[in-house]
RODO-109855 format. One record per residue: residue number from 1; residue in one letter; chain; x, y, z of N, C-alpha, C, O, CB in turn. Coordinates in steps of 0.2 Angstrom, whole numbers, plus 5000, padded with zeros to 4 digits. Glycine has a CB too. Example, Ala and Ser with C-alpha at 12.3 -4.5 7.8 and 13.67 -1.06 7.14 Angstrom:
REM residues 2
PT  num  residu  chaine   n.x   n.y   n.z  ca.x  ca.y  ca.z   c.x   c.y   c.z   o.x   o.y   o.z  cb.x  cb.y  cb.z
PT    1       A       A  5066  4972  5039  5062  4978  5039  5066  4984  5039  5071  4983  5042  5057  4978  5045
PT    2       S       A  5064  4989  5035  5068  4995  5036  5064  5000  5039  5067  5006  5040  5070  4997  5029
//
This chain:
REM residues 130
PT  num  residu  chaine   n.x   n.y   n.z  ca.x  ca.y  ca.z   c.x   c.y   c.z   o.x   o.y   o.z  cb.x  cb.y  cb.z
PT    1       X       A  4936  5167  5050  4936  5161  5046  4938  5155  5051  4942  5156  5055  4942  5161  5040
PT    2       X       A  4934  5150  5050  4935  5144  5054  4940  5140  5052  4940  5138  5046  4928  5140  5055
PT    3       X       A  4945  5139  5056  4951  5135  5055  4950  5128  5055  4954  5124  5053  4958  5137  5059
PT    4       X       A  4945  5126  5059  4944  5119  5060  4938  5117  5055  4932  5119  5056  4942  5117  5067
PT    5       X       A  4940  5113  5050  4935  5111  5045  4935  5104  5043  4941  5100  5044  4936  5115  5038
PT    6       X       A  4930  5101  5041  4930  5094  5039  4926  5094  5032  4921  5097  5031  4926  5089  5044
PT    7       X       A  4929  5090  5027  4926  5090  5021  4926  5082  5019  4931  5079  5019  4931  5093  5015
PT    8       X       A  4920  5080  5017  4919  5073  5014  4915  5074  5007  4910  5077  5007  4915  5069  5019
PT    9       X       A  4918  5071  5002  4915  5072  4996  4911  5065  4995  4913  5060  4997  4921  5072  4990
PT   10       X       A  4906  5066  4992  4901  5060  4990  4903  5057  4983  4904  5061  4978  4894  5062  4991
PT   11       X       A  4903  5051  4982  4905  5048  4976  4900  5042  4975  4899  5038  4980  4912  5046  4975
PT   12       X       A  4898  5040  4969  4894  5034  4968  4898  5028  4966  4895  5023  4966  4889  5036  4963
PT   13       X       A  4904  5029  4965  4909  5024  4963  4910  5019  4969  4910  5020  4975  4916  5026  4962
PT   14       X       A  4910  5012  4967  4911  5007  4972  4918  5004  4971  4919  4998  4973  4905  5002  4971
PT   15       X       A  4922  5007  4967  4929  5004  4965  4933  5003  4971  4933  5007  4976  4932  5009  4961
PT   16       X       A  4936  4997  4972  4940  4996  4977  4947  4994  4975  4948  4992  4969  4938  4990  4981
PT   17       X       A  4952  4993  4979  4959  4992  4976  4962  4987  4982  4959  4986  4987  4963  4998  4975
PT   18       X       A  4967  4984  4980  4971  4980  4984  4976  4984  4987  4978  4989  4984  4974  4974  4980
PT   19       X       A  4979  4983  4993  4983  4987  4996  4990  4988  4992  4992  4994  4993  4985  4984  5003
PT   20       X       A  4992  4984  4989  4998  4985  4985  4997  4988  4978  5002  4989  4974  5002  4978  4984
PT   21       X       A  4991  4989  4976  4989  4991  4969  4987  4998  4969  4981  4999  4968  4984  4986  4966
PT   22       X       A  4991  5002  4970  4989  5009  4971  4989  5013  4965  4985  5018  4964  4994  5013  4976
PT   23       X       A  4993  5011  4960  4993  5015  4954  4987  5016  4950  4985  5021  4948  4998  5011  4949
PT   24       X       A  4983  5010  4949  4976  5012  4945  4972  5016  4950  4968  5020  4947  4973  5005  4944
PT   25       X       A  4972  5015  4956  4968  5018  4961  4969  5026  4961  4965  5030  4960  4969  5015  4968
PT   26       X       A  4976  5027  4961  4978  5034  4961  4976  5038  4954  4974  5043  4954  4985  5035  4962
PT   27       X       A  4977  5034  4949  4975  5037  4942  4968  5038  4942  4966  5043  4939  4978  5032  4937
PT   28       X       A  4964  5033  4944  4956  5034  4944  4954  5040  4948  4951  5044  4945  4953  5028  4947
PT   29       X       A  4956  5041  4954  4954  5047  4958  4957  5054  4955  4954  5059  4956  4956  5046  4965
PT   30       X       A  4963  5053  4952  4966  5059  4949  4962  5061  4943  4960  5067  4942  4973  5058  4947
PT   31       X       A  4959  5057  4939  4955  5058  4934  4948  5061  4936  4946  5066  4933  4953  5052  4930
PT   32       X       A  4946  5059  4942  4939  5061  4944  4940  5067  4948  4935  5071  4948  4937  5056  4949
PT   33       X       A  4946  5069  4950  4947  5076  4954  4943  5077  4959  4940  5082  4960  4947  5082  4949
PT   34       X       A  4941  5071  4963  4937  5072  4969  4940  5067  4975  4944  5063  4973  4930  5071  4968
PT   35       X       A  4937  5068  4981  4939  5064  4986  4935  5058  4986  4929  5058  4985  4939  5068  4993
PT   36       X       A  4938  5052  4986  4934  5046  4986  4929  5046  4992  4930  5049  4997  4938  5040  4987
PT   37       X       A  4923  5042  4991  4918  5042  4996  4920  5040  5003  4918  5042  5008  4912  5037  4994
PT   38       X       A  4925  5035  5004  4927  5032  5010  4933  5036  5012  4938  5033  5015  4928  5025  5010
PT   39       X       A  4933  5043  5012  4939  5047  5014  4936  5053  5017  4931  5055  5016  4943  5048  5009
PT   40       X       A  4941  5056  5021  4939  5062  5024  4946  5067  5024  4951  5064  5025  4937  5061  5032
PT   41       X       A  4944  5073  5023  4950  5078  5023  4948  5083  5028  4943  5086  5028  4951  5081  5015
PT   42       X       A  4952  5083  5033  4951  5087  5039  4957  5092  5040  4963  5090  5040  4950  5083  5045
PT   43       X       A  4955  5099  5041  4961  5103  5042  4959  5107  5049  4953  5108  5051  4961  5109  5036
PT   44       X       A  4965  5108  5052  4964  5111  5059  4971  5115  5060  4976  5112  5060  4963  5106  5065
PT   45       X       A  4970  5122  5061  4975  5126  5061  4980  5126  5055  4977  5127  5050  4979  5124  5068
PT   46       X       A  4986  5124  5056  4991  5123  5051  4992  5116  5049  4998  5114  5046  4997  5127  5052
PT   47       X       A  4987  5112  5050  4988  5105  5049  4982  5102  5044  4977  5105  5045  4989  5101  5055
PT   48       X       A  4983  5097  5040  4978  5094  5036  4979  5087  5036  4985  5084  5036  4978  5097  5029
PT   49       X       A  4974  5083  5037  4974  5076  5037  4969  5073  5032  4964  5075  5032  4973  5073  5044
PT   50       X       A  4972  5068  5028  4968  5064  5024  4967  5057  5026  4972  5054  5026  4971  5065  5016
PT   51       X       A  4962  5055  5028  4961  5048  5030  4956  5044  5025  4951  5047  5022  4957  5048  5037
PT   52       X       A  4958  5038  5023  4955  5035  5018  4956  5027  5019  4960  5025  5022  4958  5037  5011
PT   53       X       A  4951  5024  5015  4952  5016  5015  4956  5014  5010  4956  5017  5004  4945  5013  5014
PT   54       X       A  4961  5009  5011  4966  5007  5006  4966  4999  5007  4969  4997  5012  4973  5010  5007
PT   55       X       A  4962  4996  5002  4962  4989  5003  4957  4987  5009  4951  4989  5009  4968  4986  5004
PT   56       X       A  4960  4983  5014  4956  4981  5020  4958  4985  5026  4956  4983  5031  4957  4974  5021
PT   57       X       A  4961  4991  5025  4963  4994  5031  4962  5002  5030  4961  5004  5024  4971  4993  5032
PT   58       X       A  4963  5005  5035  4962  5013  5035  4969  5016  5035  4973  5013  5038  4958  5016  5041
PT   59       X       A  4970  5021  5031  4977  5024  5031  4976  5032  5031  4970  5034  5030  4980  5022  5024
PT   60       X       A  4981  5035  5033  4981  5043  5033  4987  5046  5031  4993  5043  5032  4979  5045  5040
PT   61       X       A  4986  5052  5028  4992  5056  5026  4991  5062  5030  4985  5065  5030  4992  5057  5019
PT   62       X       A  4996  5065  5033  4995  5071  5037  5001  5076  5035  5007  5074  5034  4996  5069  5044
PT   63       X       A  4999  5082  5034  5004  5087  5032  5004  5092  5037  4998  5095  5039  5002  5090  5025
PT   64       X       A  5009  5094  5040  5010  5099  5046  5014  5105  5042  5020  5104  5041  5014  5096  5052
PT   65       X       A  5010  5110  5041  5013  5116  5037  5018  5119  5041  5023  5121  5038  5007  5120  5035
PT   66       X       A  5017  5120  5047  5022  5124  5052  5029  5120  5052  5034  5124  5051  5019  5124  5059
PT   67       X       A  5029  5114  5052  5035  5110  5052  5037  5108  5045  5043  5106  5045  5034  5104  5056
PT   68       X       A  5033  5108  5040  5035  5106  5033  5037  5099  5033  5041  5097  5030  5041  5110  5031
PT   69       X       A  5032  5095  5036  5033  5088  5036  5027  5084  5034  5021  5087  5035  5036  5085  5043
PT   70       X       A  5028  5078  5031  5022  5074  5029  5023  5067  5033  5028  5065  5034  5022  5073  5021
PT   71       X       A  5017  5065  5035  5017  5059  5039  5012  5054  5035  5007  5056  5033  5015  5060  5046
PT   72       X       A  5014  5047  5035  5010  5042  5033  5009  5037  5038  5014  5035  5041  5013  5039  5026
PT   73       X       A  5003  5036  5040  5001  5032  5046  5005  5033  5052  5007  5029  5056  5002  5024  5044
PT   74       X       A  5006  5040  5053  5009  5042  5059  5017  5042  5059  5020  5044  5064  5007  5038  5065
PT   75       X       A  5020  5040  5054  5027  5040  5053  5029  5045  5048  5027  5046  5042  5029  5033  5051
PT   76       X       A  5034  5049  5050  5037  5054  5046  5040  5051  5039  5043  5047  5039  5042  5058  5049
PT   77       X       A  5038  5054  5034  5040  5052  5027  5047  5056  5026  5047  5062  5026  5035  5054  5021
PT   78       X       A  5052  5052  5024  5059  5055  5022  5060  5053  5015  5057  5048  5012  5064  5052  5027
PT   79       X       A  5063  5057  5012  5065  5056  5004  5068  5050  5003  5067  5046  4998  5069  5062  5002
PT   80       X       A  5073  5048  5008  5077  5041  5006  5072  5035  5007  5074  5030  5005  5083  5041  5011
PT   81       X       A  5066  5036  5011  5062  5031  5012  5056  5030  5007  5052  5026  5007  5058  5031  5018
PT   82       X       A  5056  5035  5002  5051  5036  4997  5051  5030  4992  5055  5030  4987  5051  5043  4994
PT   83       X       A  5046  5026  4993  5045  5020  4988  5040  5023  4982  5037  5028  4983  5042  5014  4992
PT   84       X       A  5040  5019  4977  5036  5021  4971  5029  5022  4973  5025  5027  4971  5037  5017  4965
PT   85       X       A  5026  5017  4976  5019  5017  4978  5017  5023  4983  5012  5026  4983  5017  5010  4981
PT   86       X       A  5022  5024  4988  5021  5030  4992  5022  5036  4989  5018  5041  4990  5026  5030  4998
PT   87       X       A  5026  5037  4984  5026  5043  4979  5020  5044  4976  5018  5050  4975  5032  5042  4974
PT   88       X       A  5017  5039  4973  5010  5039  4970  5005  5042  4975  5001  5046  4973  5008  5033  4966
PT   89       X       A  5005  5039  4981  5000  5041  4985  5001  5048  4988  4996  5052  4988  5001  5036  4992
PT   90       X       A  5007  5051  4989  5009  5058  4990  5006  5062  4985  5004  5068  4986  5016  5058  4992
PT   91       X       A  5007  5060  4978  5005  5064  4973  4998  5064  4972  4995  5070  4971  5008  5061  4966
PT   92       X       A  4994  5059  4974  4987  5059  4974  4985  5064  4980  4980  5067  4979  4985  5052  4975
PT   93       X       A  4988  5064  4985  4986  5069  4991  4986  5076  4988  4982  5080  4990  4991  5068  4997
PT   94       X       A  4991  5078  4984  4992  5084  4981  4985  5086  4977  4983  5091  4977  4998  5085  4976
PT   95       X       A  4983  5081  4973  4977  5081  4969  4971  5083  4973  4967  5087  4972  4976  5075  4964
PT   96       X       A  4971  5079  4979  4965  5080  4984  4965  5087  4986  4960  5090  4987  4966  5074  4989
PT   97       X       A  4971  5089  4988  4972  5096  4991  4969  5101  4986  4966  5106  4987  4979  5097  4994
PT   98       X       A  4971  5100  4980  4970  5105  4974  4962  5105  4973  4960  5110  4970  4974  5104  4968
PT   99       X       A  4959  5099  4974  4952  5099  4972  4947  5101  4978  4941  5102  4977  4950  5091  4970
PT  100       X       A  4950  5102  4984  4946  5104  4989  4946  5112  4991  4952  5115  4991  4948  5101  4995
PT  101       X       A  4940  5115  4991  4940  5122  4992  4942  5124  4999  4944  5129  5001  4933  5125  4991
PT  102       X       A  4942  5118  5004  4944  5120  5011  4952  5119  5012  4954  5120  5018  4941  5115  5015
PT  103       X       A  4956  5116  5007  4963  5115  5008  4967  5119  5004  4973  5117  5003  4964  5108  5008
PT  104       X       A  4965  5124  5000  4969  5128  4996  4975  5131  4999  4980  5131  4996  4964  5133  4992
PT  105       X       A  4974  5133  5005  4980  5136  5009  4986  5132  5010  4991  5134  5011  4977  5139  5015
PT  106       X       A  4985  5125  5009  4990  5120  5011  4994  5118  5004  4999  5115  5005  4987  5114  5014
PT  107       X       A  4991  5119  4998  4993  5117  4992  5000  5119  4990  5004  5115  4989  4989  5118  4987
PT  108       X       A  5002  5125  4991  5008  5128  4989  5014  5125  4994  5019  5123  4991  5009  5135  4989
PT  109       X       A  5013  5125  5000  5018  5122  5005  5019  5115  5004  5024  5112  5004  5015  5124  5012
PT  110       X       A  5013  5111  5003  5014  5104  5002  5017  5102  4995  5021  5098  4995  5006  5101  5002
PT  111       X       A  5016  5106  4990  5019  5105  4984  5027  5106  4984  5030  5102  4982  5016  5110  4978
PT  112       X       A  5029  5111  4988  5036  5112  4989  5039  5106  4993  5045  5104  4992  5037  5118  4993
PT  113       X       A  5036  5104  4999  5038  5098  5002  5038  5092  4998  5043  5088  4999  5034  5097  5009
PT  114       X       A  5033  5091  4994  5033  5085  4990  5039  5085  4985  5042  5080  4984  5027  5084  4986
PT  115       X       A  5040  5091  4982  5046  5091  4977  5052  5090  4981  5057  5086  4978  5046  5098  4974
PT  116       X       A  5053  5092  4987  5060  5090  4990  5060  5083  4992  5066  5080  4992  5060  5094  4997
PT  117       X       A  5055  5080  4994  5055  5072  4995  5056  5069  4989  5060  5064  4989  5048  5070  4998
PT  118       X       A  5053  5071  4984  5055  5067  4977  5062  5068  4975  5065  5064  4972  5050  5070  4972
PT  119       X       A  5065  5074  4976  5072  5075  4974  5076  5071  4979  5082  5069  4976  5073  5083  4975
PT  120       X       A  5075  5070  4985  5079  5066  4989  5078  5059  4989  5082  5055  4992  5078  5068  4996
PT  121       X       A  5073  5057  4985  5072  5049  4984  5077  5046  4980  5080  5049  4976  5065  5049  4981
PT  122       X       A  5078  5040  4982  5083  5036  4978  5081  5035  4971  5075  5034  4970  5085  5029  4982
PT  123       X       A  5086  5035  4966  5084  5034  4959  5082  5027  4958  5085  5023  4961  5090  5036  4955
PT  124       X       A  5076  5026  4954  5074  5020  4953  5079  5016  4948  5081  5020  4943  5067  5020  4950
PT  125       X       A  5080  5010  4948  5085  5007  4944  5081  5007  4937  5075  5005  4936  5086  4999  4946
PT  126       X       A  5085  5008  4932  5083  5008  4925  5082  5001  4922  5084  4996  4925  5087  5012  4920
PT  127       X       A  5079  5000  4917  5077  4994  4914  5083  4990  4912  5083  4984  4912  5073  4995  4908
PT  128       X       A  5089  4993  4910  5095  4989  4908  5099  4987  4914  5103  4983  4913  5099  4994  4904
PT  129       X       A  5097  4989  4920  5100  4987  4926  5107  4990  4927  5111  4988  4932  5102  4979  4925
PT  130       X       A  5108  4996  4924  5114  5000  4925  5113  5006  4929  5118  5009  4930  5117  5002  4918
//
């Protein structure tokens, strides 16, 4: 089995988003259950990288299965640094992994790491301010 693979899904959608408006974007692609046209999912060895267009810039999520770590734009993601928009993006990465026949081997490990990051994330302030 070839451990070096690249997967690019084709989509006819021309939907774009603003860099700070990830929620509708993530929900849209989660419903479509496919990789957006301007993105690539590449796996090599025990690593997988998802590169995509976000607003006017390119961004990437990288999961290293051997180390059990996730990186966003080259920086390691820690639970205490997990902002709501980044949490949505990481959750979307899980959807992308689950929809790709080439990345199934990463899904269980990534799901576990994502759950740990979300558990370590600071609690969002509630509406009452308490």
